[in-house]
N, C-alpha and C positions, 0 to 999 in steps of 0.2 A: 628627197631633193638633194642634189649635189651642191656643195659649197665650193666656191672658188676664191682664190686670192690673187689678184692681178691676172685673172683669166686662167689660172692654173688650179686644177683640183687639189683640195686639201682634205685631210682626214680629221674628223672630230671625235674625241673620246668622251665617254660618259653617256648618260641617257637623258634625252631632252624631255622634260615634263610637258604635258599637253594642256591646252586650254580646258578648264573644267576640273583639272586635278589639283590636289593640294600642293602648294609651293614647298619644295624641299627647304629645310633649314640649312644654314651654312655659316661658317665663320671665316671672316676676312680680317685684314689689318687696316686700322685707321692711319691717317697720315702721321700720327704720333706714335705709331707702332703698337697701339693697344689692340687687343682682339675684340672684334665686334661680331655678335651673332645675330643673324636675321631670324625673326620669328613673327608669326602673324599678330595682328593687332591694329595696325595702321595701314590704310590703303597706300600702296607703294608702287612707283614706276621704277623698275630696275633697268637701267641703261648700261649695256655692256659694250665696251670699246676695246679694240686691240692695243692701242697706245695713245695715251692722253696727249702726247706731243705731236700728233699728226693733225693736219688741217681738218679732215673729216671728223675725227674724234673730238677735236676742239669744238667744232660747230655743233655736233650732236650733244655734247655736254652742256654747252652754253644754251642751246635751244631748249632742251628739256628743263633746265633750271629756270629759264625765263618764262616759258610757256606754262609750266606747271606751278609756278609760284602763286598763281591766282586760284589754284584749286584748293578748296578748304580741306583741312584734315588729311593732307597727303604728304608723302615724303618722296623725294627723288634720290635714288641711290645710283651712283655711277661706279662701275666695277671694271677694273682692268688688271692685267698681270704686271703692270709697271711697279717699280719699287715705290714704297711710300714716300721716299725723299723726292722723287721726281713729281709725284702727285702733289705734294705740299708746295713745291716750287711753282707748279702750274697754277694751283689755286691762288697763290699770292699774286702771280703775274696777271691772272684773269680777274682778280678782284672777287673771287668766290671762296674766300677763306671759310665761310660757314656752310659750304656745300658738303653733302655726304658723298665723299669720294673714297673708295676703298680699294685696297690691293689684294689680289688673289695670288700674288707671286709666291708666297711661302709654301703653301700646301696645295693650291689649285682646288680647294674644297668646293668653292662655288662652281668653277668650271666643270668639274667632274659631275657634280650633282645636277647641273643643267645641260650637260652634253655639249659644251662649247669649247673644249680645249683643242686647239689646232696642234695636232701631234708634230707636224713638221717644223713648227716655229715656237712652241711653248707660249703661245699667246691665246687670248680668248677671241672667239669669233664674234662679229658684231650682231647684237640682238637687243630686243626690248621685251620685257615682261611687265604686265600690270597685275598686281596681286591685290585682291580686295581685303577688307579688314578681318574677314574670317579665315584668310590664308589661302583662298582659292585663286588660281590663275585665271583671269578673265580676258586676257589678251596676250598673245605672244607673236613675235616676229623674229625669225632668224634670217638675216639679210643674206641672200644668195651669193652676192659678190661682196666679200669682206670689205673692200675699199669703197663700197657704195653707201648710200644713206638709208636709214630706216624711213618708214612712213610716219613722220612726226605728227601729222594731223590725226591719224587714226589712233595712235598711241595716247595722245593727250585727251582725245575724246573718250577713249576707254577709261582713262583715269577719272575723268569728270563723272562718268556714268557709274563707276564702281561704288559699291556700298561701303 
């Protein structure tokens, strides 16, 4: 599947894990610059956005944090290549200081492990992964047009159904 950004083809680096496979572990930075490593144990919706400061990324982050808040024993992780400082500012402005928003800016460890690094821009391509508590990817969507929206309903439903 070809990925485009504003209707222009882009190249993604890394290898995308598929539904049914174990979710790769990765390390990102928290808004306080602490290193955070993802490992299996809690069902998690990983929402990937190119830049938290755009309207589509803002909507995606707010929607998943609102919709999935009602799902028991689940976490929502939003990951972008934004600097942690920009993410912290966005969280404060959005009233989501408690949200799990992480930066892949430093090493692109997440982006490479999930095949989402846009080579031409050094940003992450828009995607959603749902990982069950055993660490298996039970849902994945890499949005074909980076500026478009993911299927919110399908992703939240997959999170509700995950064990």
